[in-house]
C-alpha positions in Angstrom: -47.5 35.0 95.9 -46.6 36.8 99.1 -43.0 35.5 98.8 -42.9 36.7 95.2 -43.9 40.2 96.2 -41.2 40.3 98.9 -38.6 39.1 96.4 -39.7 41.7 93.9 -39.6 44.4 96.5 -36.1 43.4 97.6 -35.0 43.4 94.0 -36.3 47.0 93.5 -34.5 48.1 96.7 -31.3 46.5 95.6 -31.4 48.2 92.2 -32.2 51.5 93.9 -29.3 51.1 96.3 -26.9 50.1 93.6 -27.9 53.0 91.4 -27.6 55.4 94.3 -24.2 54.0 95.2 -22.9 54.3 91.6 -24.2 57.9 91.2 -22.8 58.9 94.5 -19.5 57.3 93.5 -19.4 59.2 90.2 -20.2 62.4 92.0 -17.5 61.7 94.6 -14.9 61.1 91.9 -15.8 64.3 90.1 -15.6 66.2 93.4 -12.2 64.6 94.3 -10.8 65.4 90.9 -11.6 69.1 91.3 -10.2 69.0 94.8 -7.1 67.2 93.7 -6.6 69.9 91.0 -6.1 72.4 93.7 -3.7 70.3 95.8 0.1 70.6 95.4 2.7 68.6 97.1 6.2 70.0 97.2 9.2 68.1 98.4 12.3 69.6 100.0 15.4 68.7 102.0 15.7 70.2 105.4 18.6 72.6 104.5 18.1 76.2 105.5 18.0 77.4 101.9 15.3 74.9 100.9 13.2 75.4 104.1 13.1 79.1 103.2 12.4 78.8 99.4 9.9 76.0 99.8 7.9 77.8 102.4 7.8 81.0 100.4 6.7 79.4 97.1 4.1 77.2 99.1 2.6 80.4 100.6 2.4 82.1 97.2 0.5 79.0 95.9 -1.8 79.1 98.9 -2.6 82.7 98.2 -3.9 81.8 94.7 -6.1 79.1 96.0 -4.0 75.9 96.3 -3.9 73.6 99.2 -0.2 73.0 99.6 1.6 70.2 101.5 5.4 70.4 101.9 7.2 67.2 102.7 10.8 67.0 104.0 12.7 64.1 102.5 16.2 62.8 102.1 17.9 64.4 99.1 17.9 61.2 96.9 14.3 60.4 97.9 13.2 64.0 97.0 14.5 63.6 93.5 12.9 60.1 93.2 9.5 61.4 94.5 9.3 64.1 91.8 10.5 61.8 89.1 7.8 59.2 89.9 5.0 61.7 90.3 4.6 61.2 94.0 5.5 64.8 94.5 4.5 67.6 92.2 7.8 69.4 92.3 10.7 70.9 94.3 12.7 74.1 94.2 15.9 72.5 95.6 18.0 71.2 92.7 21.6 72.4 93.0 23.3 72.2 89.6 25.5 71.5 87.8 27.8 70.0 90.5 26.1 69.4 93.8 23.2 67.2 92.5 24.9 66.0 89.4 24.5 62.3 90.3 20.8 62.8 91.1 20.2 64.7 87.9 22.0 62.0 85.9 19.8 59.3 87.5 16.4 61.0 87.5 16.6 64.0 85.1 15.0 62.2 82.1 11.9 61.7 84.2 11.6 65.4 85.3 10.8 68.7 83.8 13.6 71.2 84.5 12.1 74.7 84.8 15.6 76.3 85.1 17.2 78.3 87.9 15.2 80.0 90.5 18.4 81.4 92.1 21.9 82.0 90.7 25.2 82.6 92.5 25.1 79.7 94.9 28.3 78.0 96.0 29.5 75.0 98.0 32.8 74.1 99.6 34.8 73.7 102.8 34.2 76.6 105.0 36.1 77.9 108.1 36.0 80.9 110.5 38.1 83.7 109.1 40.3 83.7 112.2 41.8 80.4 110.9 45.0 81.1 109.0 44.6 78.3 106.5 43.5 79.4 103.0 43.4 76.3 100.9 42.2 72.7 101.1 45.7 71.8 99.9 47.3 73.5 102.9 45.3 71.6 105.6 47.4 69.5 108.0 46.1 68.8 111.4 43.5 71.5 111.9 40.2 70.6 113.8 41.7 67.2 114.7 41.6 66.2 111.1 37.8 66.2 111.1 35.3 68.0 108.8 31.8 68.5 110.2 29.3 67.5 107.5 25.5 67.5 107.2 23.2 64.6 106.3 24.7 61.5 104.6 23.9 61.5 100.9 23.8 65.3 100.7 25.6 66.6 97.6 28.0 68.8 99.5 28.9 65.8 101.8 29.5 63.7 98.7 31.9 66.3 97.3 33.6 66.5 100.7 34.2 62.8 100.7 35.5 63.1 97.1 37.9 65.8 98.3 39.2 63.7 101.2 40.1 61.0 98.6 41.5 63.4 96.0 43.8 65.6 98.2 46.9 63.7 99.4 47.1 65.8 102.6 43.5 64.7 103.6 44.1 60.9 103.3 43.6 60.4 107.1 40.8 62.9 107.5 37.2 62.1 108.3 33.9 63.7 107.5 31.6 63.5 110.5 28.0 63.5 109.1 25.2 64.9 111.2 22.5 67.4 110.1 22.4 70.9 108.9 21.1 72.1 112.3 23.8 70.1 114.2 26.5 71.4 111.9 25.5 75.1 112.5 25.3 74.5 116.2 28.9 73.0 116.2 30.0 76.0 114.1 28.6 78.5 116.6 30.1 76.7 119.6 33.5 76.5 117.9 33.5 80.2 117.0 32.4 81.2 120.5 35.4 79.3 121.9 37.6 80.4 119.0 38.5 76.9 118.1 39.3 75.4 114.7 36.4 73.9 112.8 35.9 73.0 109.1 32.4 72.4 107.7 30.8 71.4 104.5 29.3 74.7 103.8 27.1 76.4 101.1 25.8 79.8 100.3 23.3 81.4 100.3 23.1 80.7 104.1 22.3 82.9 107.0 25.5 81.8 108.8 27.5 84.0 106.4 25.5 87.0 107.7 25.9 85.9 111.3 29.6 84.9 111.4 32.8 85.9 109.6 33.5 82.9 107.4 35.5 82.0 104.3 35.6 79.3 101.8 38.9 77.4 101.5 40.4 77.5 98.0 39.9 74.4 96.0 42.7 74.1 93.5 41.5 70.7 92.3 38.0 72.0 91.6 36.3 69.2 93.4 33.4 71.5 94.6 32.9 73.1 91.2 32.3 76.7 90.5 29.2 78.8 90.8 26.0 76.8 91.3 22.4 77.4 90.4 19.3 76.2 92.3 16.8 74.9 89.8 13.0 74.2 90.0 12.1 70.6 89.0 8.5 69.4 88.5 6.9 66.1 87.5 5.9 65.4 84.0 2.3 66.4 83.1 2.1 69.0 85.9 1.6 71.8 83.2 -1.5 69.9 82.0 -2.9 68.8 85.4 -2.3 72.0 87.3 -1.4 74.8 84.9 -1.5 77.7 87.4 0.8 75.9 89.9 3.1 75.1 87.0 3.2 78.7 85.9 4.0 80.0 89.4 6.8 77.5 89.8 8.1 78.3 86.3 8.1 82.1 87.0 9.7 81.8 90.5 13.0 83.6 90.5 14.7 85.5 93.4 18.1 86.6 94.6 20.7 85.6 97.3 19.7 88.6 99.3 16.0 87.6 99.2 16.6 84.0 100.4 19.1 85.0 103.1 16.6 87.5 104.6 14.1 84.7 105.0 16.7 82.3 106.4 17.9 84.9 108.9 14.4 85.4 110.3 14.0 81.7 110.7 17.4 81.4 112.4 16.3 84.0 114.9 13.3 81.9 115.9 10.5 82.9 113.5 8.5 80.0 112.2 9.3 79.2 108.5 5.7 79.9 107.4 5.6 83.2 109.2 9.0 84.2 107.8 7.6 83.4 104.3 4.5 85.5 104.9 6.7 88.4 106.1 8.9 88.3 103.0 5.8 88.0 100.7 4.1 91.0 102.3 7.3 93.1 101.8 7.8 92.2 98.1 4.4 92.5 96.4 5.9 93.5 93.0 8.2 90.5 92.9 5.4 88.1 93.9 3.2 89.7 91.2 5.8 88.6 88.6 5.6 85.0 89.8 1.8 85.0 89.6 1.6 86.9 86.3 -1.1 85.5 83.9 -3.1 83.8 86.6 -6.7 84.6 87.1 -7.5 84.8 90.8 
């Protein structure tokens, strides 16, 4: 009889514990769902343009109550992350030329919110003291080397395409590095007034710091004017409507982004540069957050 009572008591305790566990689990799931609704993960590549734009839009989202994580990734991985839903979005899609291959591969699994910036450009860039004007006129400048950024970057891919397409570049090489290393090499070459050719793009703070020029591209390898688009994962509009709305309404100019990039290039932390720009442009930010109840 005593054993029976112990067995009965243990059964009651087990039922109570199981019930408590299940209820706690349900409560936890509900809490996490609400919390996850206020989390946003943005991906970007560590190019000066994307560091600036991603930090600005992240700070705007934080100001309306989101917890925002920004994740630097390789260009192709960035596209893949958004297309598979591992990332909520990115503001770094250069179209129609630079990221054409990535758009062809992942575009069907993304939502294209259109351009957040127009008037962008890529190409081969040199200091203006170099006399060469066209890619077709290059001979032995810069020891037949072009300083690139990260392997897999769209502008590097176009540079490699140019080396194959232009007969005068058949023995030239693109030396891949990083955007930071490329800019450092550019600064050093200009200081010594030496030849240097880089895979460049604008907007970029280097155009406000140095006198540079794009080489003419008679074969049109690098394309014409580019736009930087915002891409988000499918279902973001349903899952996080306010974040979707801000990303959809995000639009700014070359002057805007270059001012943020210039502050960062002078040593300001990206988040602080973003906060500075936001504080100076309340009307513009209000357009991005229009229709959102704070």
